[in-house]
TORDOZA-692392 format. One record per residue (C-alpha): chain; y, z, x. Coordinates in Angstrom, 1 decimal. Each point is the difference from the previous one (the first is absolute). Layout:
<node fiba="A" Y="Y" Z="Z" X="X"/>
...
% end
This chain:
<node fiba="A" Y="-213.3" Z="114.5" X="84.5"/>
<node fiba="A" Y="-3.5" Z="-0.4" X="1.3"/>
<node fiba="A" Y="-0.9" Z="1.9" X="3.0"/>
<node fiba="A" Y="3.0" Z="2.9" X="-0.7"/>
<node fiba="A" Y="0.3" Z="3.3" X="-1.6"/>
<node fiba="A" Y="3.5" Z="0.9" X="-1.1"/>
<node fiba="A" Y="1.9" Z="2.9" X="-1.6"/>
<node fiba="A" Y="3.4" Z="-0.9" X="-1.8"/>
<node fiba="A" Y="2.6" Z="2.2" X="-1.2"/>
<node fiba="A" Y="3.7" Z="0.0" X="-1.3"/>
<node fiba="A" Y="3.0" Z="1.8" X="1.2"/>
<node fiba="A" Y="3.6" Z="-0.2" X="-0.5"/>
<node fiba="A" Y="0.8" Z="-2.6" X="2.6"/>
<node fiba="A" Y="-3.0" Z="-1.3" X="1.5"/>
<node fiba="A" Y="-3.4" Z="-1.0" X="-1.3"/>
<node fiba="A" Y="-3.1" Z="1.1" X="3.1"/>
<node fiba="A" Y="-2.7" Z="-2.3" X="0.3"/>
<node fiba="A" Y="-2.6" Z="1.0" X="2.0"/>
<node fiba="A" Y="-2.6" Z="-2.6" X="0.5"/>
<node fiba="A" Y="-2.8" Z="0.8" X="2.8"/>
<node fiba="A" Y="-3.0" Z="-2.3" X="1.4"/>
<node fiba="A" Y="-3.1" Z="1.7" X="-1.0"/>
<node fiba="A" Y="-1.2" Z="0.8" X="3.6"/>
<node fiba="A" Y="3.5" Z="1.7" X="1.1"/>
<node fiba="A" Y="0.8" Z="3.9" X="-1.1"/>
<node fiba="A" Y="2.6" Z="0.5" X="-2.6"/>
<node fiba="A" Y="3.0" Z="1.0" X="2.7"/>
<node fiba="A" Y="-0.6" Z="-2.8" X="2.3"/>
<node fiba="A" Y="2.0" Z="-2.9" X="-2.0"/>
<node fiba="A" Y="2.8" Z="1.1" X="-2.4"/>
<node fiba="A" Y="1.9" Z="-2.8" X="-1.8"/>
<node fiba="A" Y="3.4" Z="0.5" X="-1.5"/>
<node fiba="A" Y="1.9" Z="-2.4" X="-2.7"/>
<node fiba="A" Y="3.7" Z="0.9" X="0.0"/>
<node fiba="A" Y="2.2" Z="-1.3" X="-3.0"/>
<node fiba="A" Y="2.9" Z="-2.0" X="0.3"/>
<node fiba="A" Y="2.3" Z="3.0" X="0.6"/>
<node fiba="A" Y="-1.9" Z="1.2" X="2.9"/>
<node fiba="A" Y="-0.2" Z="3.3" X="-0.7"/>
<node fiba="A" Y="-2.3" Z="2.5" X="1.3"/>
<node fiba="A" Y="-1.9" Z="2.1" X="-2.5"/>
<node fiba="A" Y="-2.0" Z="2.3" X="2.3"/>
<node fiba="A" Y="1.5" Z="1.3" X="3.5"/>
<node fiba="A" Y="-1.8" Z="-1.1" X="3.0"/>
<node fiba="A" Y="-2.4" Z="2.0" X="2.0"/>
<node fiba="A" Y="2.2" Z="0.8" X="3.1"/>
<node fiba="A" Y="3.5" Z="0.9" X="0.0"/>
<node fiba="A" Y="0.4" Z="2.2" X="2.7"/>
<node fiba="A" Y="-0.5" Z="-0.8" X="3.9"/>
<node fiba="A" Y="-1.6" Z="3.4" X="0.3"/>
<node fiba="A" Y="-3.2" Z="-1.8" X="-2.1"/>
<node fiba="A" Y="-0.7" Z="-2.8" X="2.2"/>
<node fiba="A" Y="-3.1" Z="-0.3" X="2.0"/>
<node fiba="A" Y="-0.7" Z="-1.2" X="3.6"/>
<node fiba="A" Y="-1.1" Z="-3.8" X="-0.7"/>
<node fiba="A" Y="1.8" Z="-3.3" X="-0.5"/>
<node fiba="A" Y="1.0" Z="-1.7" X="-3.4"/>
<node fiba="A" Y="-0.1" Z="-4.1" X="-0.1"/>
<node fiba="A" Y="2.6" Z="-0.9" X="-2.5"/>
<node fiba="A" Y="-0.3" Z="-3.7" X="-1.3"/>
<node fiba="A" Y="2.5" Z="-1.3" X="-2.5"/>
<node fiba="A" Y="-0.8" Z="-3.3" X="-1.2"/>
<node fiba="A" Y="1.1" Z="-2.8" X="-2.6"/>
<node fiba="A" Y="-1.6" Z="-3.0" X="-1.0"/>
<node fiba="A" Y="-2.5" Z="-0.3" X="3.3"/>
<node fiba="A" Y="-3.3" Z="0.3" X="-1.0"/>
<node fiba="A" Y="-1.6" Z="-1.7" X="2.7"/>
<node fiba="A" Y="2.0" Z="1.4" X="2.8"/>
<node fiba="A" Y="-0.7" Z="3.6" X="-1.0"/>
<node fiba="A" Y="-3.5" Z="-0.9" X="0.0"/>
<node fiba="A" Y="0.5" Z="-1.1" X="3.7"/>
<node fiba="A" Y="1.8" Z="3.3" X="0.5"/>
<node fiba="A" Y="-2.8" Z="2.2" X="-1.1"/>
<node fiba="A" Y="-2.7" Z="-1.4" X="1.8"/>
<node fiba="A" Y="1.8" Z="0.4" X="3.1"/>
<node fiba="A" Y="0.7" Z="3.3" X="-1.1"/>
<node fiba="A" Y="-3.9" Z="0.6" X="-0.8"/>
<node fiba="A" Y="-0.4" Z="-1.2" X="3.6"/>
<node fiba="A" Y="1.9" Z="2.8" X="1.5"/>
<node fiba="A" Y="-1.3" Z="2.7" X="2.0"/>
<node fiba="A" Y="2.3" Z="2.5" X="-1.3"/>
<node fiba="A" Y="-0.7" Z="0.8" X="-3.6"/>
<node fiba="A" Y="3.3" Z="0.8" X="-2.0"/>
<node fiba="A" Y="0.3" Z="3.4" X="-1.5"/>
<node fiba="A" Y="1.5" Z="-1.9" X="-2.9"/>
<node fiba="A" Y="0.5" Z="-3.6" X="-1.3"/>
<node fiba="A" Y="2.8" Z="-0.5" X="-2.6"/>
<node fiba="A" Y="0.8" Z="-3.5" X="-1.6"/>
<node fiba="A" Y="2.7" Z="-0.7" X="-2.1"/>
<node fiba="A" Y="-0.1" Z="-2.9" X="-2.0"/>
<node fiba="A" Y="2.6" Z="-1.8" X="-1.9"/>
<node fiba="A" Y="-1.8" Z="-3.0" X="-0.6"/>
<node fiba="A" Y="0.4" Z="-1.2" X="-3.7"/>
<node fiba="A" Y="-3.8" Z="-1.1" X="-0.4"/>
<node fiba="A" Y="-3.1" Z="1.7" X="1.2"/>
<node fiba="A" Y="-0.8" Z="-2.2" X="2.9"/>
<node fiba="A" Y="1.1" Z="2.4" X="2.5"/>
<node fiba="A" Y="-2.1" Z="3.1" X="-1.8"/>
<node fiba="A" Y="-3.1" Z="-2.1" X="-0.1"/>
<node fiba="A" Y="0.1" Z="-0.8" X="3.5"/>
<node fiba="A" Y="0.2" Z="3.9" X="0.7"/>
<node fiba="A" Y="-3.1" Z="0.6" X="-2.2"/>
<node fiba="A" Y="-2.1" Z="-2.6" X="1.5"/>
<node fiba="A" Y="0.6" Z="1.1" X="3.4"/>
<node fiba="A" Y="-2.9" Z="0.3" X="1.8"/>
<node fiba="A" Y="-1.0" Z="3.6" X="1.0"/>
<node fiba="A" Y="3.1" Z="1.3" X="-1.6"/>
<node fiba="A" Y="-1.0" Z="3.4" X="0.4"/>
<node fiba="A" Y="0.2" Z="-0.1" X="3.7"/>
<node fiba="A" Y="3.9" Z="-1.4" X="-0.1"/>
<node fiba="A" Y="1.4" Z="3.2" X="0.1"/>
<node fiba="A" Y="-1.1" Z="4.0" X="-0.8"/>
<node fiba="A" Y="1.9" Z="-0.9" X="-3.4"/>
<node fiba="A" Y="1.6" Z="-2.6" X="-1.1"/>
<node fiba="A" Y="2.9" Z="-0.2" X="-2.6"/>
<node fiba="A" Y="0.6" Z="-3.0" X="-2.1"/>
<node fiba="A" Y="3.1" Z="-0.7" X="-1.9"/>
<node fiba="A" Y="1.7" Z="-2.6" X="-2.3"/>
<node fiba="A" Y="3.3" Z="0.2" X="-0.6"/>
<node fiba="A" Y="2.6" Z="-1.8" X="-1.9"/>
<node fiba="A" Y="3.9" Z="0.5" X="-0.9"/>
<node fiba="A" Y="2.3" Z="1.9" X="2.0"/>
<node fiba="A" Y="-3.1" Z="0.6" X="2.2"/>
<node fiba="A" Y="-0.4" Z="-3.4" X="1.2"/>
<node fiba="A" Y="1.2" Z="-1.1" X="3.4"/>
<node fiba="A" Y="-1.0" Z="0.7" X="3.6"/>
<node fiba="A" Y="2.3" Z="2.9" X="0.8"/>
<node fiba="A" Y="-0.4" Z="1.7" X="-3.5"/>
<node fiba="A" Y="-4.0" Z="-0.6" X="0.3"/>
<node fiba="A" Y="0.7" Z="1.6" X="3.2"/>
<node fiba="A" Y="1.8" Z="3.1" X="-1.1"/>
<node fiba="A" Y="-2.5" Z="0.2" X="-2.6"/>
<node fiba="A" Y="-3.4" Z="0.0" X="2.2"/>
<node fiba="A" Y="2.1" Z="2.9" X="1.9"/>
<node fiba="A" Y="-0.5" Z="2.4" X="-2.5"/>
<node fiba="A" Y="-3.8" Z="-0.5" X="0.1"/>
<node fiba="A" Y="-0.1" Z="0.3" X="3.4"/>
<node fiba="A" Y="-2.2" Z="2.9" X="1.3"/>
<node fiba="A" Y="-0.5" Z="-0.8" X="3.7"/>
<node fiba="A" Y="2.8" Z="1.3" X="2.8"/>
<node fiba="A" Y="-0.3" Z="-3.8" X="1.1"/>
<node fiba="A" Y="1.0" Z="-2.8" X="-2.2"/>
<node fiba="A" Y="-0.4" Z="-4.0" X="1.1"/>
<node fiba="A" Y="1.4" Z="-2.6" X="-1.9"/>
<node fiba="A" Y="-1.9" Z="-3.4" X="0.3"/>
<node fiba="A" Y="1.5" Z="-3.2" X="-1.7"/>
<node fiba="A" Y="-2.8" Z="-1.8" X="-2.1"/>
<node fiba="A" Y="-0.1" Z="-2.9" X="1.9"/>
<node fiba="A" Y="-0.8" Z="1.7" X="3.6"/>
<node fiba="A" Y="-3.3" Z="0.0" X="1.3"/>
<node fiba="A" Y="-0.8" Z="3.4" X="2.4"/>
<node fiba="A" Y="-1.6" Z="-0.9" X="3.1"/>
<node fiba="A" Y="-2.6" Z="2.3" X="1.3"/>
<node fiba="A" Y="0.7" Z="3.9" X="1.0"/>
<node fiba="A" Y="3.8" Z="-1.0" X="-1.4"/>
<node fiba="A" Y="0.0" Z="3.1" X="-2.5"/>
<node fiba="A" Y="-1.6" Z="2.4" X="2.8"/>
<node fiba="A" Y="2.6" Z="-1.3" X="2.8"/>
<node fiba="A" Y="3.0" Z="0.8" X="-2.3"/>
<node fiba="A" Y="-1.4" Z="3.5" X="-1.3"/>
<node fiba="A" Y="-0.9" Z="1.0" X="3.7"/>
<node fiba="A" Y="3.7" Z="-1.3" X="1.1"/>
<node fiba="A" Y="1.3" Z="2.6" X="-2.8"/>
<node fiba="A" Y="-2.5" Z="2.7" X="1.3"/>
<node fiba="A" Y="0.5" Z="-0.3" X="3.7"/>
<node fiba="A" Y="4.0" Z="-0.2" X="-0.3"/>
<node fiba="A" Y="0.3" Z="2.7" X="-2.6"/>
<node fiba="A" Y="3.6" Z="0.7" X="-0.9"/>
<node fiba="A" Y="1.1" Z="-2.2" X="2.3"/>
<node fiba="A" Y="-0.4" Z="-3.2" X="-2.6"/>
<node fiba="A" Y="0.6" Z="-0.5" X="-3.6"/>
<node fiba="A" Y="-1.0" Z="-3.3" X="-0.4"/>
<node fiba="A" Y="-2.6" Z="-2.4" X="1.9"/>
<node fiba="A" Y="-0.4" Z="-3.6" X="-0.8"/>
<node fiba="A" Y="-2.6" Z="-2.6" X="0.5"/>
<node fiba="A" Y="0.4" Z="-3.0" X="2.5"/>
<node fiba="A" Y="-0.2" Z="-3.4" X="-1.8"/>
<node fiba="A" Y="-2.7" Z="-2.0" X="2.0"/>
<node fiba="A" Y="0.9" Z="-3.4" X="-1.8"/>
<node fiba="A" Y="3.9" Z="0.4" X="0.2"/>
<node fiba="A" Y="2.1" Z="-3.1" X="0.8"/>
<node fiba="A" Y="0.6" Z="-0.1" X="3.6"/>
<node fiba="A" Y="0.8" Z="-3.6" X="0.9"/>
<node fiba="A" Y="2.7" Z="-1.3" X="2.2"/>
<node fiba="A" Y="2.2" Z="-1.0" X="-2.9"/>
<node fiba="A" Y="0.2" Z="3.6" X="-1.1"/>
<node fiba="A" Y="0.6" Z="1.4" X="3.4"/>
<node fiba="A" Y="2.8" Z="-2.7" X="0.3"/>
<node fiba="A" Y="1.4" Z="1.0" X="-3.5"/>
<node fiba="A" Y="0.4" Z="3.7" X="1.4"/>
<node fiba="A" Y="1.6" Z="-1.3" X="3.0"/>
<node fiba="A" Y="2.5" Z="-1.6" X="-2.1"/>
<node fiba="A" Y="0.4" Z="2.9" X="-1.8"/>
<node fiba="A" Y="0.8" Z="1.9" X="3.4"/>
<node fiba="A" Y="2.3" Z="-2.9" X="1.1"/>
<node fiba="A" Y="2.3" Z="0.0" X="-3.0"/>
<node fiba="A" Y="0.0" Z="4.2" X="0.0"/>
<node fiba="A" Y="-1.7" Z="0.1" X="-3.2"/>
<node fiba="A" Y="-2.4" Z="2.5" X="2.0"/>
<node fiba="A" Y="1.2" Z="1.9" X="3.1"/>
<node fiba="A" Y="-3.5" Z="0.2" X="1.5"/>
<node fiba="A" Y="-3.4" Z="-1.4" X="-1.0"/>
<node fiba="A" Y="-2.1" Z="3.3" X="-0.1"/>
<node fiba="A" Y="-3.2" Z="-0.5" X="-2.7"/>
<node fiba="A" Y="0.4" Z="2.4" X="-3.0"/>
<node fiba="A" Y="3.7" Z="0.7" X="0.2"/>
<node fiba="A" Y="3.1" Z="0.3" X="-2.2"/>
<node fiba="A" Y="3.4" Z="-0.9" X="1.2"/>
<node fiba="A" Y="3.0" Z="1.0" X="-1.5"/>
<node fiba="A" Y="0.8" Z="-4.2" X="-1.0"/>
<node fiba="A" Y="-2.7" Z="0.8" X="-2.5"/>
<node fiba="A" Y="-2.7" Z="-1.8" X="1.5"/>
<node fiba="A" Y="-3.6" Z="1.3" X="0.8"/>
<node fiba="A" Y="-1.6" Z="-1.6" X="2.9"/>
<node fiba="A" Y="-3.4" Z="-1.2" X="-1.0"/>
<node fiba="A" Y="-3.1" Z="2.2" X="1.4"/>
<node fiba="A" Y="-1.5" Z="-3.9" X="0.4"/>
<node fiba="A" Y="2.3" Z="0.2" X="3.5"/>
<node fiba="A" Y="-2.7" Z="2.8" X="1.2"/>
<node fiba="A" Y="-3.0" Z="-1.9" X="1.8"/>
<node fiba="A" Y="-3.2" Z="1.6" X="-0.5"/>
<node fiba="A" Y="-0.3" Z="3.3" X="1.5"/>
<node fiba="A" Y="-2.5" Z="3.1" X="-0.2"/>
<node fiba="A" Y="3.0" Z="2.2" X="0.3"/>
<node fiba="A" Y="2.3" Z="2.0" X="-2.4"/>
<node fiba="A" Y="3.4" Z="-1.6" X="0.0"/>
<node fiba="A" Y="2.9" Z="1.7" X="-1.8"/>
<node fiba="A" Y="2.1" Z="-1.6" X="-2.3"/>
<node fiba="A" Y="2.6" Z="0.7" X="-3.1"/>
<node fiba="A" Y="-2.0" Z="-1.3" X="-2.6"/>
<node fiba="A" Y="-3.9" Z="-1.0" X="-0.8"/>
<node fiba="A" Y="-1.2" Z="-2.9" X="-1.7"/>
<node fiba="A" Y="-0.6" Z="0.9" X="-3.8"/>
<node fiba="A" Y="-3.4" Z="-2.0" X="-0.5"/>
<node fiba="A" Y="-1.8" Z="2.8" X="2.2"/>
<node fiba="A" Y="1.7" Z="3.0" X="0.9"/>
<node fiba="A" Y="-1.2" Z="3.9" X="-0.2"/>
<node fiba="A" Y="2.2" Z="3.0" X="-0.4"/>
<node fiba="A" Y="-0.1" Z="3.6" X="-0.3"/>
<node fiba="A" Y="0.0" Z="0.6" X="-3.8"/>
<node fiba="A" Y="2.6" Z="3.0" X="0.3"/>
<node fiba="A" Y="2.5" Z="-2.6" X="1.5"/>
<node fiba="A" Y="-1.0" Z="-2.8" X="-2.2"/>
<node fiba="A" Y="0.4" Z="2.0" X="-3.1"/>
<node fiba="A" Y="3.2" Z="1.6" X="1.1"/>
<node fiba="A" Y="1.7" Z="-3.5" X="0.8"/>
<node fiba="A" Y="-1.6" Z="-2.2" X="-2.8"/>
<node fiba="A" Y="0.4" Z="-3.7" X="-0.4"/>
<node fiba="A" Y="3.2" Z="-1.4" X="-1.4"/>
<node fiba="A" Y="-1.2" Z="-1.0" X="-3.3"/>
<node fiba="A" Y="3.4" Z="-1.9" X="-1.1"/>
<node fiba="A" Y="-1.6" Z="-2.6" X="2.3"/>
<node fiba="A" Y="-2.5" Z="-1.0" X="-2.8"/>
<node fiba="A" Y="-2.3" Z="-2.7" X="-0.5"/>
<node fiba="A" Y="-1.0" Z="-1.8" X="3.7"/>
<node fiba="A" Y="2.6" Z="2.5" X="1.6"/>
<node fiba="A" Y="0.5" Z="-1.7" X="2.8"/>
<node fiba="A" Y="1.2" Z="2.1" X="2.9"/>
<node fiba="A" Y="-1.4" Z="3.3" X="-1.3"/>
<node fiba="A" Y="-2.2" Z="0.9" X="3.0"/>
<node fiba="A" Y="3.0" Z="-0.4" X="2.0"/>
<node fiba="A" Y="2.0" Z="2.0" X="-2.5"/>
<node fiba="A" Y="-2.5" Z="2.7" X="0.1"/>
<node fiba="A" Y="-0.4" Z="0.1" X="3.7"/>
<node fiba="A" Y="3.5" Z="0.5" X="0.9"/>
<node fiba="A" Y="0.3" Z="3.0" X="-2.2"/>
<node fiba="A" Y="-3.1" Z="1.5" X="1.3"/>
<node fiba="A" Y="0.5" Z="-0.5" X="3.6"/>
<node fiba="A" Y="2.9" Z="2.6" X="-0.4"/>
<node fiba="A" Y="-3.1" Z="2.5" X="-0.1"/>
<node fiba="A" Y="-1.7" Z="-1.1" X="3.1"/>
<node fiba="A" Y="-1.5" Z="-3.0" X="2.0"/>
<node fiba="A" Y="-1.9" Z="-3.2" X="-0.9"/>
<node fiba="A" Y="-2.1" Z="-1.6" X="1.8"/>
<node fiba="A" Y="-2.4" Z="-3.3" X="-0.2"/>
<node fiba="A" Y="-3.3" Z="0.3" X="1.0"/>
<node fiba="A" Y="-1.1" Z="-2.9" X="2.1"/>
<node fiba="A" Y="-3.4" Z="1.1" X="-0.4"/>
<node fiba="A" Y="-0.3" Z="0.1" X="-3.7"/>
<node fiba="A" Y="0.0" Z="-3.7" X="-1.3"/>
<node fiba="A" Y="0.1" Z="-1.8" X="-3.1"/>
<node fiba="A" Y="0.5" Z="-3.7" X="-1.2"/>
<node fiba="A" Y="2.5" Z="-0.8" X="-2.4"/>
<node fiba="A" Y="-1.3" Z="-3.2" X="-2.2"/>
<node fiba="A" Y="3.2" Z="-0.4" X="-2.0"/>
<node fiba="A" Y="-0.8" Z="-0.7" X="-3.5"/>
<node fiba="A" Y="2.4" Z="-2.2" X="-2.0"/>
<node fiba="A" Y="-0.8" Z="1.5" X="-3.1"/>
<node fiba="A" Y="2.0" Z="2.9" X="-1.4"/>
<node fiba="A" Y="3.3" Z="-1.1" X="1.9"/>
<node fiba="A" Y="3.5" Z="-0.5" X="-1.1"/>
<node fiba="A" Y="1.4" Z="-3.8" X="-0.2"/>
<node fiba="A" Y="2.1" Z="-1.5" X="2.8"/>
<node fiba="A" Y="3.4" Z="1.0" X="-1.9"/>
<node fiba="A" Y="-1.2" Z="3.8" X="-0.5"/>
<node fiba="A" Y="-1.4" Z="0.2" X="3.4"/>
<node fiba="A" Y="3.5" Z="-1.0" X="1.8"/>
<node fiba="A" Y="1.8" Z="2.1" X="-2.6"/>
<node fiba="A" Y="-2.0" Z="3.1" X="1.0"/>
<node fiba="A" Y="0.5" Z="-0.9" X="3.8"/>
<node fiba="A" Y="3.4" Z="0.6" X="-0.3"/>
<node fiba="A" Y="0.5" Z="2.6" X="-2.7"/>
<node fiba="A" Y="-2.6" Z="2.3" X="1.1"/>
<node fiba="A" Y="0.7" Z="-0.4" X="4.0"/>
<node fiba="A" Y="3.6" Z="0.7" X="-1.3"/>
<node fiba="A" Y="-0.5" Z="3.3" X="-1.7"/>
<node fiba="A" Y="-2.7" Z="1.0" X="2.8"/>
<node fiba="A" Y="2.7" Z="-0.2" X="2.2"/>
<node fiba="A" Y="2.6" Z="2.4" X="-1.7"/>
<node fiba="A" Y="-3.0" Z="2.4" X="-0.6"/>
<node fiba="A" Y="-1.5" Z="-0.2" X="3.6"/>
<node fiba="A" Y="3.1" Z="0.3" X="1.9"/>
<node fiba="A" Y="1.5" Z="3.8" X="-0.6"/>
<node fiba="A" Y="3.2" Z="-0.8" X="2.2"/>
<node fiba="A" Y="0.4" Z="-3.7" X="-1.2"/>
<node fiba="A" Y="3.2" Z="-1.5" X="1.2"/>
<node fiba="A" Y="2.2" Z="-3.1" X="-1.1"/>
<node fiba="A" Y="-0.9" Z="-1.4" X="3.5"/>
<node fiba="A" Y="-4.1" Z="0.2" X="-1.5"/>
<node fiba="A" Y="0.7" Z="-1.6" X="-3.4"/>
<node fiba="A" Y="2.0" Z="-2.9" X="2.1"/>
<node fiba="A" Y="-3.0" Z="-0.1" X="1.8"/>
<node fiba="A" Y="-2.2" Z="-0.2" X="-2.6"/>
<node fiba="A" Y="2.0" Z="-2.8" X="-1.7"/>
<node fiba="A" Y="-0.1" Z="-2.3" X="3.2"/>
<node fiba="A" Y="-3.5" Z="0.6" X="0.8"/>
<node fiba="A" Y="-1.7" Z="-0.7" X="-3.5"/>
<node fiba="A" Y="3.0" Z="-3.2" X="-0.5"/>
<node fiba="A" Y="-1.7" Z="-1.4" X="3.1"/>
<node fiba="A" Y="-3.5" Z="1.2" X="-0.9"/>
<node fiba="A" Y="0.7" Z="-2.0" X="-3.2"/>
<node fiba="A" Y="1.0" Z="-3.4" X="1.8"/>
<node fiba="A" Y="-2.9" Z="0.2" X="2.5"/>
<node fiba="A" Y="-1.5" Z="-0.7" X="-3.2"/>
<node fiba="A" Y="1.0" Z="-3.2" X="-0.2"/>
<node fiba="A" Y="-2.8" Z="-0.8" X="2.8"/>
<node fiba="A" Y="-2.7" Z="-0.3" X="-3.2"/>
<node fiba="A" Y="2.0" Z="-3.4" X="-0.9"/>
<node fiba="A" Y="-1.8" Z="-1.4" X="2.6"/>
<node fiba="A" Y="-3.1" Z="0.1" X="-2.1"/>
<node fiba="A" Y="0.5" Z="-1.9" X="-3.2"/>
<node fiba="A" Y="-2.6" Z="2.0" X="-1.8"/>
<node fiba="A" Y="2.2" Z="3.1" X="0.6"/>
<node fiba="A" Y="3.2" Z="-1.5" X="-1.0"/>
<node fiba="A" Y="-0.3" Z="1.3" X="-3.6"/>
<node fiba="A" Y="-1.3" Z="3.6" X="0.8"/>
<node fiba="A" Y="2.7" Z="0.2" X="2.9"/>
<node fiba="A" Y="3.0" Z="-0.8" X="-2.2"/>
<node fiba="A" Y="-1.3" Z="2.3" X="-2.6"/>
<node fiba="A" Y="-0.4" Z="3.0" X="2.6"/>
<node fiba="A" Y="3.5" Z="-0.7" X="1.2"/>
<node fiba="A" Y="1.4" Z="-0.4" X="-3.3"/>
<node fiba="A" Y="-1.8" Z="3.8" X="-1.0"/>
<node fiba="A" Y="1.8" Z="1.2" X="3.4"/>
<node fiba="A" Y="3.4" Z="-1.1" X="-1.1"/>
<node fiba="A" Y="-0.4" Z="1.5" X="-3.6"/>
<node fiba="A" Y="-0.8" Z="3.3" X="1.5"/>
<node fiba="A" Y="3.1" Z="0.0" X="2.3"/>
<node fiba="A" Y="2.0" Z="-1.2" X="-3.3"/>
<node fiba="A" Y="-1.4" Z="3.3" X="-2.0"/>
<node fiba="A" Y="0.6" Z="2.2" X="3.2"/>
<node fiba="A" Y="3.8" Z="-0.9" X="0.1"/>
<node fiba="A" Y="0.0" Z="0.7" X="-3.9"/>
<node fiba="A" Y="-1.3" Z="3.3" X="0.8"/>
<node fiba="A" Y="-3.2" Z="-0.5" X="-1.7"/>
% end
């Protein structure tokens, strides 16, 4: 490969390849290729919390979104707060994403240290990729960004400053999604949820015993800190010690819808979660790498049911009945999409996926 020098060695369970651009120091980019069995040959450099240094580690898990990742890296370069560490865990089947990383302008300014991993097999999937990245984190704060996020000016600094200012009072800080849907129709839809008693209130970022979480899009733009029960998985910063202890539920594999909610609800038992209104991102939803409508509908019920069972420690039969009531109505509300002929097929497929999930749950699967 022109312009790259590399080393190559074999171990019992992994091939290790370090291919580095000529102008970067040896320790700056490390590329690992894991076999299909997903086993590690070498232990990560940091396993004990006592070895963490003060600094922010940024983790980006990606899958077949080379163009989106490029936009995110550009916005990261523009941040005034340089991350202590950047870890990219790529599950793409080709080298497109890797080439975007290699060709990123001023790549040596992205972070003090950059680790790039190509994974496959049992390490593939958002929750598994994030758990893998957690083992390599060296900063006391860890930030997870989706690959279709763009950081607005000073986003990273505002998130980190919130952690430093509040100290042990908070364990997680979220970034405000500036381009989230604030339409009158969305507001009306949530008011219908309230009217039908699917939720008891419309506080943004809350999780109710009905198994429905209110959207952060209900929060109007603000510079304040707002406490919630969960943080949006596309842009959130955690204390590394807590993130490692809680871990992502890797039974939610693949696209893993609801993994951020599950993680947040388990983590908040250890401290407060806040949305930092001054830390802002754009979420340019990328359709690549997302499941089809049937699979999406299936996860909307199956994953949310298991989150409900795990998150509420004093769960009662009334809570389960409320969950069934709320999500039955939520599914019926999808019929609004039949007003648009272009959405008939996807909506029917999504509803079918939800019914299949309910059937599997009743069978104890």
